[in-house]
PDB file of the backbone (N, CA, C, O) and the ligand in Angstrom, with CONECT records:
HET     CA  A 101       1
ATOM      1  N   MET A   1       0.837  -1.201   0.000  1.00  0.00           N
ATOM      2  CA  MET A   1       0.000   0.000   0.000  1.00  0.00           C
ATOM      3  C   MET A   1       0.874   1.255   0.000  1.00  0.00           C
ATOM      4  O   MET A   1       1.777   1.407   0.823  1.00  0.00           O
ATOM      5  N   ALA A   2       0.584   2.137  -0.933  1.00  0.00           N
ATOM      6  CA  ALA A   2       1.411   3.340  -1.087  1.00  0.00           C
ATOM      7  C   ALA A   2       1.107   4.344   0.019  1.00  0.00           C
ATOM      8  O   ALA A   2      -0.041   4.508   0.433  1.00  0.00           O
ATOM      9  N   THR A   3       2.143   5.004   0.482  1.00  0.00           N
ATOM     10  CA  THR A   3       1.965   6.079   1.462  1.00  0.00           C
ATOM     11  C   THR A   3       1.432   7.329   0.754  1.00  0.00           C
ATOM     12  O   THR A   3       1.499   7.423  -0.471  1.00  0.00           O
ATOM     13  N   PRO A   4       0.905   8.286   1.523  1.00  0.00           N
ATOM     14  CA  PRO A   4       0.422   9.529   0.892  1.00  0.00           C
ATOM     15  C   PRO A   4       1.512  10.208   0.059  1.00  0.00           C
ATOM     16  O   PRO A   4       1.234  10.728  -1.022  1.00  0.00           O
ATOM     17  N   LEU A   5       2.741  10.205   0.553  1.00  0.00           N
ATOM     18  CA  LEU A   5       3.816  10.865  -0.192  1.00  0.00           C
ATOM     19  C   LEU A   5       4.098  10.128  -1.505  1.00  0.00           C
ATOM     20  O   LEU A   5       4.325  10.753  -2.541  1.00  0.00           O
ATOM     21  N   GLU A   6       4.081   8.792  -1.448  1.00  0.00           N
ATOM     22  CA  GLU A   6       4.296   8.014  -2.674  1.00  0.00           C
ATOM     23  C   GLU A   6       3.194   8.287  -3.698  1.00  0.00           C
ATOM     24  O   GLU A   6       3.458   8.428  -4.892  1.00  0.00           O
ATOM     25  N   LYS A   7       1.961   8.358  -3.209  1.00  0.00           N
ATOM     26  CA  LYS A   7       0.844   8.672  -4.107  1.00  0.00           C
ATOM     27  C   LYS A   7       1.012  10.062  -4.705  1.00  0.00           C
ATOM     28  O   LYS A   7       0.760  10.282  -5.889  1.00  0.00           O
ATOM     29  N   CYS A   8       1.441  10.992  -3.863  1.00  0.00           N
ATOM     30  CA  CYS A   8       1.629  12.367  -4.300  1.00  0.00           C
ATOM     31  C   CYS A   8       2.715  12.444  -5.362  1.00  0.00           C
ATOM     32  O   CYS A   8       2.550  13.133  -6.369  1.00  0.00           O
ATOM     33  N   LEU A   9       3.822  11.745  -5.148  1.00  0.00           N
ATOM     34  CA  LEU A   9       4.912  11.756  -6.130  1.00  0.00           C
ATOM     35  C   LEU A   9       4.453  11.156  -7.447  1.00  0.00           C
ATOM     36  O   LEU A   9       4.792  11.655  -8.520  1.00  0.00           O
ATOM     37  N   ALA A  10       3.675  10.075  -7.359  1.00  0.00           N
ATOM     38  CA  ALA A  10       3.165   9.451  -8.578  1.00  0.00           C
ATOM     39  C   ALA A  10       2.275  10.423  -9.337  1.00  0.00           C
ATOM     40  O   ALA A  10       2.310  10.478 -10.567  1.00  0.00           O
ATOM     41  N   THR A  11       1.479  11.189  -8.600  1.00  0.00           N
ATOM     42  CA  THR A  11       0.608  12.181  -9.226  1.00  0.00           C
ATOM     43  C   THR A  11       1.425  13.274  -9.909  1.00  0.00           C
ATOM     44  O   THR A  11       1.103  13.697 -11.019  1.00  0.00           O
ATOM     45  N   ILE A  12       2.475  13.725  -9.243  1.00  0.00           N
ATOM     46  CA  ILE A  12       3.326  14.769  -9.826  1.00  0.00           C
ATOM     47  C   ILE A  12       3.966  14.264 -11.121  1.00  0.00           C
ATOM     48  O   ILE A  12       3.970  14.963 -12.134  1.00  0.00           O
ATOM     49  N   VAL A  13       4.502  13.049 -11.078  1.00  0.00           N
ATOM     50  CA  VAL A  13       5.147  12.481 -12.260  1.00  0.00           C
ATOM     51  C   VAL A  13       4.131  12.309 -13.390  1.00  0.00           C
ATOM     52  O   VAL A  13       4.398  12.668 -14.537  1.00  0.00           O
ATOM     53  N   ALA A  14       2.962  11.755 -13.050  1.00  0.00           N
ATOM     54  CA  ALA A  14       1.936  11.506 -14.076  1.00  0.00           C
ATOM     55  C   ALA A  14       1.438  12.812 -14.684  1.00  0.00           C
ATOM     56  O   ALA A  14       1.227  12.900 -15.894  1.00  0.00           O
ATOM     57  N   THR A  15       1.252  13.818 -13.846  1.00  0.00           N
ATOM     58  CA  THR A  15       0.775  15.114 -14.342  1.00  0.00           C
ATOM     59  C   THR A  15       1.807  15.734 -15.271  1.00  0.00           C
ATOM     60  O   THR A  15       1.465  16.259 -16.332  1.00  0.00           O
ATOM     61  N   PHE A  16       3.072  15.672 -14.868  1.00  0.00           N
ATOM     62  CA  PHE A  16       4.136  16.213 -15.711  1.00  0.00           C
ATOM     63  C   PHE A  16       4.110  15.555 -17.099  1.00  0.00           C
ATOM     64  O   PHE A  16       4.154  16.238 -18.122  1.00  0.00           O
ATOM     65  N   HIS A  17       4.037  14.224 -17.113  1.00  0.00           N
ATOM     66  CA  HIS A  17       4.103  13.498 -18.393  1.00  0.00           C
ATOM     67  C   HIS A  17       2.840  13.668 -19.230  1.00  0.00           C
ATOM     68  O   HIS A  17       2.883  13.604 -20.459  1.00  0.00           O
ATOM     69  N   LYS A  18       1.722  13.885 -18.554  1.00  0.00           N
ATOM     70  CA  LYS A  18       0.477  14.124 -19.279  1.00  0.00           C
ATOM     71  C   LYS A  18       0.620  15.320 -20.219  1.00  0.00           C
ATOM     72  O   LYS A  18       0.062  15.320 -21.316  1.00  0.00           O
ATOM     73  N   TYR A  19       1.363  16.333 -19.790  1.00  0.00           N
ATOM     74  CA  TYR A  19       1.535  17.544 -20.597  1.00  0.00           C
ATOM     75  C   TYR A  19       2.828  17.519 -21.408  1.00  0.00           C
ATOM     76  O   TYR A  19       2.860  17.987 -22.547  1.00  0.00           O
ATOM     77  N   SER A  20       3.893  16.974 -20.821  1.00  0.00           N
ATOM     78  CA  SER A  20       5.179  16.988 -21.537  1.00  0.00           C
ATOM     79  C   SER A  20       5.119  16.127 -22.795  1.00  0.00           C
ATOM     80  O   SER A  20       5.868  16.358 -23.744  1.00  0.00           O
ATOM     81  N   GLY A  21       4.225  15.130 -22.803  1.00  0.00           N
ATOM     82  CA  GLY A  21       4.142  14.217 -23.942  1.00  0.00           C
ATOM     83  C   GLY A  21       3.324  14.742 -25.116  1.00  0.00           C
ATOM     84  O   GLY A  21       3.216  14.076 -26.145  1.00  0.00           O
ATOM     85  N   LYS A  22       2.751  15.925 -24.966  1.00  0.00           N
ATOM     86  CA  LYS A  22       1.842  16.429 -26.007  1.00  0.00           C
ATOM     87  C   LYS A  22       2.561  16.778 -27.304  1.00  0.00           C
ATOM     88  O   LYS A  22       2.105  16.397 -28.382  1.00  0.00           O
ATOM     89  N   GLU A  23       3.661  17.485 -27.219  1.00  0.00           N
ATOM     90  CA  GLU A  23       4.371  17.881 -28.447  1.00  0.00           C
ATOM     91  C   GLU A  23       5.863  17.976 -28.169  1.00  0.00           C
ATOM     92  O   GLU A  23       6.288  18.100 -27.020  1.00  0.00           O
ATOM     93  N   GLY A  24       6.648  17.915 -29.232  1.00  0.00           N
ATOM     94  CA  GLY A  24       8.100  18.058 -29.096  1.00  0.00           C
ATOM     95  C   GLY A  24       8.700  16.966 -28.213  1.00  0.00           C
ATOM     96  O   GLY A  24       8.299  15.804 -28.273  1.00  0.00           O
ATOM     97  N   ASP A  25       9.673  17.370 -27.392  1.00  0.00           N
ATOM     98  CA  ASP A  25      10.347  16.439 -26.490  1.00  0.00           C
ATOM     99  C   ASP A  25       9.355  15.889 -25.471  1.00  0.00           C
ATOM    100  O   ASP A  25       8.726  16.652 -24.738  1.00  0.00           O
ATOM    101  N   LYS A  26       9.216  14.554 -25.425  1.00  0.00           N
ATOM    102  CA  LYS A  26       8.213  13.928 -24.556  1.00  0.00           C
ATOM    103  C   LYS A  26       8.533  14.076 -23.080  1.00  0.00           C
ATOM    104  O   LYS A  26       7.669  13.869 -22.228  1.00  0.00           O
ATOM    105  N   TYR A  27       9.775  14.434 -22.775  1.00  0.00           N
ATOM    106  CA  TYR A  27      10.189  14.492 -21.379  1.00  0.00           C
ATOM    107  C   TYR A  27      10.421  15.926 -20.897  1.00  0.00           C
ATOM    108  O   TYR A  27      11.006  16.153 -19.838  1.00  0.00           O
ATOM    109  N   LYS A  28       9.952  16.885 -21.695  1.00  0.00           N
ATOM    110  CA  LYS A  28      10.094  18.289 -21.288  1.00  0.00           C
ATOM    111  C   LYS A  28       8.820  19.052 -21.621  1.00  0.00           C
ATOM    112  O   LYS A  28       8.113  18.734 -22.577  1.00  0.00           O
ATOM    113  N   LEU A  29       8.549  20.063 -20.811  1.00  0.00           N
ATOM    114  CA  LEU A  29       7.400  20.944 -21.066  1.00  0.00           C
ATOM    115  C   LEU A  29       7.884  22.148 -21.857  1.00  0.00           C
ATOM    116  O   LEU A  29       8.770  22.872 -21.403  1.00  0.00           O
ATOM    117  N   ASN A  30       7.311  22.371 -23.037  1.00  0.00           N
ATOM    118  CA  ASN A  30       7.611  23.637 -23.702  1.00  0.00           C
ATOM    119  C   ASN A  30       6.666  24.706 -23.137  1.00  0.00           C
ATOM    120  O   ASN A  30       5.866  24.432 -22.242  1.00  0.00           O
ATOM    121  N   LYS A  31       6.769  25.893 -23.660  1.00  0.00           N
ATOM    122  CA  LYS A  31       6.032  27.016 -23.089  1.00  0.00           C
ATOM    123  C   LYS A  31       4.514  26.764 -23.101  1.00  0.00           C
ATOM    124  O   LYS A  31       3.835  27.006 -22.102  1.00  0.00           O
ATOM    125  N   SER A  32       3.990  26.281 -24.231  1.00  0.00           N
ATOM    126  CA  SER A  32       2.537  26.103 -24.311  1.00  0.00           C
ATOM    127  C   SER A  32       2.071  24.938 -23.445  1.00  0.00           C
ATOM    128  O   SER A  32       0.979  24.983 -22.878  1.00  0.00           O
ATOM    129  N   GLU A  33       2.901  23.884 -23.338  1.00  0.00           N
ATOM    130  CA  GLU A  33       2.539  22.761 -22.458  1.00  0.00           C
ATOM    131  C   GLU A  33       2.537  23.202 -21.001  1.00  0.00           C
ATOM    132  O   GLU A  33       1.656  22.827 -20.227  1.00  0.00           O
ATOM    133  N   MET A  34       3.532  24.000 -20.639  1.00  0.00           N
ATOM    134  CA  MET A  34       3.616  24.501 -19.268  1.00  0.00           C
ATOM    135  C   MET A  34       2.399  25.376 -18.955  1.00  0.00           C
ATOM    136  O   MET A  34       1.818  25.297 -17.872  1.00  0.00           O
ATOM    137  N   LYS A  35       2.032  26.204 -19.921  1.00  0.00           N
ATOM    138  CA  LYS A  35       0.889  27.087 -19.731  1.00  0.00           C
ATOM    139  C   LYS A  35      -0.389  26.270 -19.526  1.00  0.00           C
ATOM    140  O   LYS A  35      -1.203  26.569 -18.653  1.00  0.00           O
ATOM    141  N   GLU A  36      -0.542  25.229 -20.353  1.00  0.00           N
ATOM    142  CA  GLU A  36      -1.730  24.382 -20.262  1.00  0.00           C
ATOM    143  C   GLU A  36      -1.789  23.655 -18.916  1.00  0.00           C
ATOM    144  O   GLU A  36      -2.846  23.541 -18.296  1.00  0.00           O
ATOM    145  N   LEU A  37      -0.631  23.171 -18.489  1.00  0.00           N
ATOM    146  CA  LEU A  37      -0.573  22.490 -17.188  1.00  0.00           C
ATOM    147  C   LEU A  37      -1.006  23.442 -16.074  1.00  0.00           C
ATOM    148  O   LEU A  37      -1.793  23.072 -15.202  1.00  0.00           O
ATOM    149  N   LEU A  38      -0.493  24.652 -16.111  1.00  0.00           N
ATOM    150  CA  LEU A  38      -0.835  25.629 -15.071  1.00  0.00           C
ATOM    151  C   LEU A  38      -2.321  25.956 -15.083  1.00  0.00           C
ATOM    152  O   LEU A  38      -2.963  26.017 -14.034  1.00  0.00           O
ATOM    153  N   MET A  39      -2.862  26.167 -16.287  1.00  0.00           N
ATOM    154  CA  MET A  39      -4.275  26.530 -16.408  1.00  0.00           C
ATOM    155  C   MET A  39      -5.175  25.422 -15.886  1.00  0.00           C
ATOM    156  O   MET A  39      -6.147  25.684 -15.178  1.00  0.00           O
ATOM    157  N   ASN A  40      -4.842  24.156 -16.245  1.00  0.00           N
ATOM    158  CA  ASN A  40      -5.711  23.034 -15.899  1.00  0.00           C
ATOM    159  C   ASN A  40      -5.477  22.483 -14.500  1.00  0.00           C
ATOM    160  O   ASN A  40      -6.417  22.094 -13.807  1.00  0.00           O
ATOM    161  N   GLU A  41      -4.215  22.453 -14.095  1.00  0.00           N
ATOM    162  CA  GLU A  41      -3.886  21.743 -12.852  1.00  0.00           C
ATOM    163  C   GLU A  41      -3.652  22.668 -11.665  1.00  0.00           C
ATOM    164  O   GLU A  41      -3.763  22.249 -10.513  1.00  0.00           O
ATOM    165  N   LEU A  42      -3.328  23.926 -11.951  1.00  0.00           N
ATOM    166  CA  LEU A  42      -3.110  24.890 -10.866  1.00  0.00           C
ATOM    167  C   LEU A  42      -3.904  26.156 -11.171  1.00  0.00           C
ATOM    168  O   LEU A  42      -3.331  27.215 -11.427  1.00  0.00           O
ATOM    169  N   PRO A  43      -5.235  26.032 -11.140  1.00  0.00           N
ATOM    170  CA  PRO A  43      -6.086  27.166 -11.543  1.00  0.00           C
ATOM    171  C   PRO A  43      -5.803  28.439 -10.755  1.00  0.00           C
ATOM    172  O   PRO A  43      -6.029  29.541 -11.255  1.00  0.00           O
ATOM    173  N   ALA A  44      -5.316  28.298  -9.542  1.00  0.00           N
ATOM    174  CA  ALA A  44      -5.009  29.490  -8.747  1.00  0.00           C
ATOM    175  C   ALA A  44      -3.939  30.329  -9.424  1.00  0.00           C
ATOM    176  O   ALA A  44      -3.783  31.512  -9.123  1.00  0.00           O
ATOM    177  N   PHE A  45      -3.198  29.707 -10.345  1.00  0.00           N
ATOM    178  CA  PHE A  45      -2.140  30.404 -11.049  1.00  0.00           C
ATOM    179  C   PHE A  45      -2.687  31.489 -11.967  1.00  0.00           C
ATOM    180  O   PHE A  45      -1.951  32.397 -12.356  1.00  0.00           O
ATOM    181  N   HIS A  46      -3.963  31.409 -12.318  1.00  0.00           N
ATOM    182  CA  HIS A  46      -4.577  32.405 -13.195  1.00  0.00           C
ATOM    183  C   HIS A  46      -4.341  33.811 -12.684  1.00  0.00           C
ATOM    184  O   HIS A  46      -4.245  34.763 -13.459  1.00  0.00           O
ATOM    185  N   GLY A  47      -4.251  33.929 -11.366  1.00  0.00           N
ATOM    186  CA  GLY A  47      -4.051  35.241 -10.756  1.00  0.00           C
ATOM    187  C   GLY A  47      -2.785  35.912 -11.244  1.00  0.00           C
ATOM    188  O   GLY A  47      -2.679  37.137 -11.187  1.00  0.00           O
ATOM    189  N   THR A  48      -1.818  35.137 -11.723  1.00  0.00           N
ATOM    190  CA  THR A  48      -0.561  35.736 -12.170  1.00  0.00           C
ATOM    191  C   THR A  48      -0.502  35.844 -13.697  1.00  0.00           C
ATOM    192  O   THR A  48       0.579  36.007 -14.262  1.00  0.00           O
ATOM    193  N   GLN A  49      -1.650  35.754 -14.363  1.00  0.00           N
ATOM    194  CA  GLN A  49      -1.739  36.005 -15.803  1.00  0.00           C
ATOM    195  C   GLN A  49      -0.727  35.213 -16.626  1.00  0.00           C
ATOM    196  O   GLN A  49       0.337  35.726 -16.973  1.00  0.00           O
ATOM    197  N   PRO A  50      -1.061  33.970 -16.935  1.00  0.00           N
ATOM    198  CA  PRO A  50      -0.130  33.107 -17.655  1.00  0.00           C
ATOM    199  C   PRO A  50       0.321  33.639 -19.010  1.00  0.00           C
ATOM    200  O   PRO A  50       1.314  33.159 -19.556  1.00  0.00           O
ATOM    201  N   ASP A  51      -0.376  34.604 -19.555  1.00  0.00           N
ATOM    202  CA  ASP A  51       0.048  35.146 -20.842  1.00  0.00           C
ATOM    203  C   ASP A  51       0.975  36.348 -20.693  1.00  0.00           C
ATOM    204  O   ASP A  51       1.558  36.833 -21.663  1.00  0.00           O
ATOM    205  N   GLY A  52       1.090  36.802 -19.481  1.00  0.00           N
ATOM    206  CA  GLY A  52       1.789  38.063 -19.286  1.00  0.00           C
ATOM    207  C   GLY A  52       3.264  37.908 -18.966  1.00  0.00           C
ATOM    208  O   GLY A  52       3.837  36.826 -19.094  1.00  0.00           O
ATOM    209  N   ARG A  53       3.859  39.003 -18.551  1.00  0.00           N
ATOM    210  CA  ARG A  53       5.289  39.036 -18.262  1.00  0.00           C
ATOM    211  C   ARG A  53       5.647  38.143 -17.082  1.00  0.00           C
ATOM    212  O   ARG A  53       6.742  37.585 -17.012  1.00  0.00           O
ATOM    213  N   GLU A  54       4.688  38.020 -16.146  1.00  0.00           N
ATOM    214  CA  GLU A  54       4.950  37.191 -14.974  1.00  0.00           C
ATOM    215  C   GLU A  54       5.231  35.737 -15.388  1.00  0.00           C
ATOM    216  O   GLU A  54       6.139  35.090 -14.866  1.00  0.00           O
ATOM    217  N   PHE A  55       4.427  35.246 -16.340  1.00  0.00           N
ATOM    218  CA  PHE A  55       4.623  33.874 -16.816  1.00  0.00           C
ATOM    219  C   PHE A  55       5.986  33.722 -17.493  1.00  0.00           C
ATOM    220  O   PHE A  55       6.705  32.751 -17.259  1.00  0.00           O
ATOM    221  N   GLN A  56       6.326  34.694 -18.331  1.00  0.00           N
ATOM    222  CA  GLN A  56       7.624  34.642 -19.020  1.00  0.00           C
ATOM    223  C   GLN A  56       8.773  34.670 -18.024  1.00  0.00           C
ATOM    224  O   GLN A  56       9.790  34.000 -18.202  1.00  0.00           O
ATOM    225  N   LYS A  57       8.589  35.461 -16.971  1.00  0.00           N
ATOM    226  CA  LYS A  57       9.626  35.551 -15.941  1.00  0.00           C
ATOM    227  C   LYS A  57       9.795  34.211 -15.232  1.00  0.00           C
ATOM    228  O   LYS A  57      10.913  33.771 -14.964  1.00  0.00           O
ATOM    229  N   ILE A  58       8.659  33.568 -14.933  1.00  0.00           N
ATOM    230  CA  ILE A  58       8.711  32.265 -14.269  1.00  0.00           C
ATOM    231  C   ILE A  58       9.392  31.245 -15.174  1.00  0.00           C
ATOM    232  O   ILE A  58      10.236  30.472 -14.721  1.00  0.00           O
ATOM    233  N   MET A  59       9.020  31.245 -16.467  1.00  0.00           N
ATOM    234  CA  MET A  59       9.666  30.332 -17.409  1.00  0.00           C
ATOM    235  C   MET A  59      11.180  30.552 -17.419  1.00  0.00           C
ATOM    236  O   MET A  59      11.954  29.595 -17.378  1.00  0.00           O
ATOM    237  N   ASN A  60      11.590  31.808 -17.475  1.00  0.00           N
ATOM    238  CA  ASN A  60      13.026  32.126 -17.507  1.00  0.00           C
ATOM    239  C   ASN A  60      13.723  31.669 -16.230  1.00  0.00           C
ATOM    240  O   ASN A  60      14.829  31.129 -16.266  1.00  0.00           O
ATOM    241  N   ASP A  61      13.053  31.897 -15.097  1.00  0.00           N
ATOM    242  CA  ASP A  61      13.639  31.509 -13.815  1.00  0.00           C
ATOM    243  C   ASP A  61      13.787  29.996 -13.704  1.00  0.00           C
ATOM    244  O   ASP A  61      14.777  29.498 -13.167  1.00  0.00           O
ATOM    245  N   LEU A  62      12.787  29.267 -14.221  1.00  0.00           N
ATOM    246  CA  LEU A  62      12.782  27.815 -14.068  1.00  0.00           C
ATOM    247  C   LEU A  62      13.724  27.129 -15.046  1.00  0.00           C
ATOM    248  O   LEU A  62      14.273  26.067 -14.753  1.00  0.00           O
ATOM    249  N   ASP A  63      13.908  27.746 -16.212  1.00  0.00           N
ATOM    250  CA  ASP A  63      14.678  27.112 -17.276  1.00  0.00           C
ATOM    251  C   ASP A  63      16.178  27.257 -16.996  1.00  0.00           C
ATOM    252  O   ASP A  63      16.869  28.050 -17.636  1.00  0.00           O
ATOM    253  N   HIS A  64      16.657  26.487 -16.042  1.00  0.00           N
ATOM    254  CA  HIS A  64      18.031  26.630 -15.564  1.00  0.00           C
ATOM    255  C   HIS A  64      19.059  26.393 -16.664  1.00  0.00           C
ATOM    256  O   HIS A  64      20.075  27.085 -16.729  1.00  0.00           O
ATOM    257  N   ASN A  65      18.792  25.410 -17.532  1.00  0.00           N
ATOM    258  CA  ASN A  65      19.797  25.095 -18.564  1.00  0.00           C
ATOM    259  C   ASN A  65      19.529  25.841 -19.879  1.00  0.00           C
ATOM    260  O   ASN A  65      20.192  25.590 -20.885  1.00  0.00           O
ATOM    261  N   ARG A  66      18.554  26.759 -19.862  1.00  0.00           N
ATOM    262  CA  ARG A  66      18.318  27.658 -21.009  1.00  0.00           C
ATOM    263  C   ARG A  66      18.035  26.929 -22.310  1.00  0.00           C
ATOM    264  O   ARG A  66      18.501  27.345 -23.371  1.00  0.00           O
ATOM    265  N   ASP A  67      17.262  25.827 -22.238  1.00  0.00           N
ATOM    266  CA  ASP A  67      16.898  25.158 -23.500  1.00  0.00           C
ATOM    267  C   ASP A  67      15.455  25.483 -23.888  1.00  0.00           C
ATOM    268  O   ASP A  67      14.886  24.848 -24.775  1.00  0.00           O
ATOM    269  N   GLN A  68      14.879  26.465 -23.224  1.00  0.00           N
ATOM    270  CA  GLN A  68      13.517  26.940 -23.526  1.00  0.00           C
ATOM    271  C   GLN A  68      12.435  25.936 -23.157  1.00  0.00           C
ATOM    272  O   GLN A  68      11.272  26.123 -23.514  1.00  0.00           O
ATOM    273  N   GLU A  69      12.805  24.869 -22.443  1.00  0.00           N
ATOM    274  CA  GLU A  69      11.813  23.893 -22.011  1.00  0.00           C
ATOM    275  C   GLU A  69      12.043  23.550 -20.549  1.00  0.00           C
ATOM    276  O   GLU A  69      13.133  23.732 -20.008  1.00  0.00           O
ATOM    277  N   ILE A  70      10.974  23.045 -19.920  1.00  0.00           N
ATOM    278  CA  ILE A  70      11.041  22.702 -18.500  1.00  0.00           C
ATOM    279  C   ILE A  70      11.133  21.190 -18.363  1.00  0.00           C
ATOM    280  O   ILE A  70      10.173  20.480 -18.661  1.00  0.00           O
ATOM    281  N   ASP A  71      12.284  20.690 -17.913  1.00  0.00           N
ATOM    282  CA  ASP A  71      12.392  19.252 -17.678  1.00  0.00           C
ATOM    283  C   ASP A  71      11.879  18.936 -16.265  1.00  0.00           C
ATOM    284  O   ASP A  71      11.497  19.836 -15.517  1.00  0.00           O
ATOM    285  N   PHE A  72      11.876  17.645 -15.917  1.00  0.00           N
ATOM    286  CA  PHE A  72      11.230  17.275 -14.651  1.00  0.00           C
ATOM    287  C   PHE A  72      11.926  17.909 -13.447  1.00  0.00           C
ATOM    288  O   PHE A  72      11.274  18.329 -12.491  1.00  0.00           O
ATOM    289  N   GLN A  73      13.231  17.972 -13.504  1.00  0.00           N
ATOM    290  CA  GLN A  73      13.981  18.579 -12.399  1.00  0.00           C
ATOM    291  C   GLN A  73      13.621  20.061 -12.246  1.00  0.00           C
ATOM    292  O   GLN A  73      13.441  20.559 -11.135  1.00  0.00           O
ATOM    293  N   GLU A  74      13.524  20.739 -13.364  1.00  0.00           N
ATOM    294  CA  GLU A  74      13.148  22.151 -13.334  1.00  0.00           C
ATOM    295  C   GLU A  74      11.705  22.317 -12.848  1.00  0.00           C
ATOM    296  O   GLU A  74      11.371  23.283 -12.162  1.00  0.00           O
ATOM    297  N   PHE A  75      10.859  21.351 -13.220  1.00  0.00           N
ATOM    298  CA  PHE A  75       9.466  21.383 -12.777  1.00  0.00           C
ATOM    299  C   PHE A  75       9.383  21.245 -11.255  1.00  0.00           C
ATOM    300  O   PHE A  75       8.560  21.900 -10.615  1.00  0.00           O
ATOM    301  N   LEU A  76      10.226  20.399 -10.682  1.00  0.00           N
ATOM    302  CA  LEU A  76      10.235  20.245  -9.222  1.00  0.00           C
ATOM    303  C   LEU A  76      10.628  21.556  -8.548  1.00  0.00           C
ATOM    304  O   LEU A  76      10.111  21.882  -7.479  1.00  0.00           O
ATOM    305  N   CYS A  77      11.528  22.302  -9.156  1.00  0.00           N
ATOM    306  CA  CYS A  77      11.882  23.618  -8.620  1.00  0.00           C
ATOM    307  C   CYS A  77      10.674  24.540  -8.645  1.00  0.00           C
ATOM    308  O   CYS A  77      10.469  25.350  -7.740  1.00  0.00           O
ATOM    309  N   PHE A  78       9.872  24.399  -9.710  1.00  0.00           N
ATOM    310  CA  PHE A  78       8.659  25.210  -9.796  1.00  0.00           C
ATOM    311  C   PHE A  78       7.721  24.897  -8.627  1.00  0.00           C
ATOM    312  O   PHE A  78       7.143  25.805  -8.031  1.00  0.00           O
ATOM    313  N   LEU A  79       7.572  23.602  -8.302  1.00  0.00           N
ATOM    314  CA  LEU A  79       6.691  23.228  -7.193  1.00  0.00           C
ATOM    315  C   LEU A  79       7.217  23.819  -5.881  1.00  0.00           C
ATOM    316  O   LEU A  79       6.436  24.224  -5.020  1.00  0.00           O
ATOM    317  N   GLY A  80       8.535  23.865  -5.737  1.00  0.00           N
ATOM    318  CA  GLY A  80       9.126  24.480  -4.553  1.00  0.00           C
ATOM    319  C   GLY A  80       8.822  25.963  -4.519  1.00  0.00           C
ATOM    320  O   GLY A  80       8.502  26.527  -3.473  1.00  0.00           O
ATOM    321  N   TRP A  81       8.929  26.589  -5.696  1.00  0.00           N
ATOM    322  CA  TRP A  81       8.630  28.014  -5.795  1.00  0.00           C
ATOM    323  C   TRP A  81       7.151  28.261  -5.461  1.00  0.00           C
ATOM    324  O   TRP A  81       6.804  29.218  -4.769  1.00  0.00           O
ATOM    325  N   TRP A  82       6.286  27.363  -5.979  1.00  0.00           N
ATOM    326  CA  TRP A  82       4.843  27.471  -5.771  1.00  0.00           C
ATOM    327  C   TRP A  82       4.526  27.451  -4.285  1.00  0.00           C
ATOM    328  O   TRP A  82       3.700  28.224  -3.799  1.00  0.00           O
ATOM    329  N   GLU A  83       5.196  26.554  -3.572  1.00  0.00           N
ATOM    330  CA  GLU A  83       4.970  26.410  -2.134  1.00  0.00           C
ATOM    331  C   GLU A  83       5.385  27.677  -1.379  1.00  0.00           C
ATOM    332  O   GLU A  83       4.760  28.043  -0.384  1.00  0.00           O
ATOM    333  N   HIS A  84       6.425  28.332  -1.848  1.00  0.00           N
ATOM    334  CA  HIS A  84       6.985  29.449  -1.086  1.00  0.00           C
ATOM    335  C   HIS A  84       6.613  30.821  -1.631  1.00  0.00           C
ATOM    336  O   HIS A  84       7.071  31.848  -1.130  1.00  0.00           O
ATOM    337  N   ARG A  85       5.765  30.822  -2.679  1.00  0.00           N
ATOM    338  CA  ARG A  85       5.426  32.120  -3.268  1.00  0.00           C
ATOM    339  C   ARG A  85       4.717  33.002  -2.234  1.00  0.00           C
ATOM    340  O   ARG A  85       4.084  32.489  -1.311  1.00  0.00           O
ATOM    341  N   GLY A  86       4.821  34.291  -2.383  1.00  0.00           N
ATOM    342  CA  GLY A  86       4.322  35.225  -1.373  1.00  0.00           C
ATOM    343  C   GLY A  86       2.828  35.265  -1.231  1.00  0.00           C
ATOM    344  O   GLY A  86       2.307  36.018  -0.408  1.00  0.00           O
TER     345      GLY A  86
HETATM  346 CA    CA A 101      15.188  23.611 -19.373  1.00  0.00          CA2+
END
């Protein structure tokens, strides 16, 4: 029987792949996939206008290796940022 944390991790992984697999690199979120994930899975994010400069800033901050896509490791940083946002 999976613990709550194990279930949670499985959900995070599954959610990431649900969007990362849509187009391009199957293991990375491009800008539109990331936007779709935020809109559908983190509706509270709407407050920061996913089409605006705030979204672009977040993408830039998360894209540590500057390949214009969010890999799973970078996505985990986003979840950390989400938890600590003001
Ligand atoms: Ca990247």
